N, C-alpha and C positions, 0 to 999 in steps of 0.2 A: 348227780351231782348235781339238776338243776334244782333242787331242792336246796341244796348246799349254797350254792350261789347266789342265787334269787334271795335269798334270807340274807346273806352276807351286804350283798348290794344293795341292795333296800334298807338295812343297819347302817352299812356307812354312808348313803346317801343324804342320813338323820344324823350323824357324823355321834351315832350312839355305841357307845361302849357295852359290850359284853355284859358284862353287869349290868349297865340300865336297861338296856334291852331284857332281861330276867326278869329285872323289878317290872318294868311296866307288864308283861307278857304274865307277872306268876307261873314263872315256872321259874327250873333252878338255870341258874350258871353252868353245870352241865348239859344239859340238857341242848342248850343253846350250842355252845362247842362242840357238838357230839353230830349233830344237825347243818354246823358249819366245814367241820371233817364229813361229811357227809355218809353219816354213821346214824344218822336216823333214823333210820328201816324201822324202828319198834317204838318209836314217839308214838303215843296217842294224838288220836287229832284235836281232841280239845284242849291240846297242845297248841298244837299249832297252828288252829283258830285263832288263839290268845295271841301268837306273836303276829299272825296278821294283820289284827286291830290292832294292837301297838305299833304299828308299823305303817298302819292305813293305807294297808293292802288287802287283795280280796285273796281266802285259800288259795284259788283257781290261779294267781300269779304266783305264788310263791313256790306252788308243786309243778309251773308250770302248761297246765293249765288250760289260762286264761285266754283271749285274744290275741 
């Protein structure tokens, strides 16, 4: 659930609706919603990298392996 919490927290920090984040990251809204529900286990790494870029964080920050 760390990924779910981190994506949601970063999105809310910027005040972005799910739809805007999905657009910026070029992923489907359903992908962002699934990740935030903790159901993003099958999400490909490139989508996670695009989300991290759109949120201005590293992939490590999103998945909880950053310092």
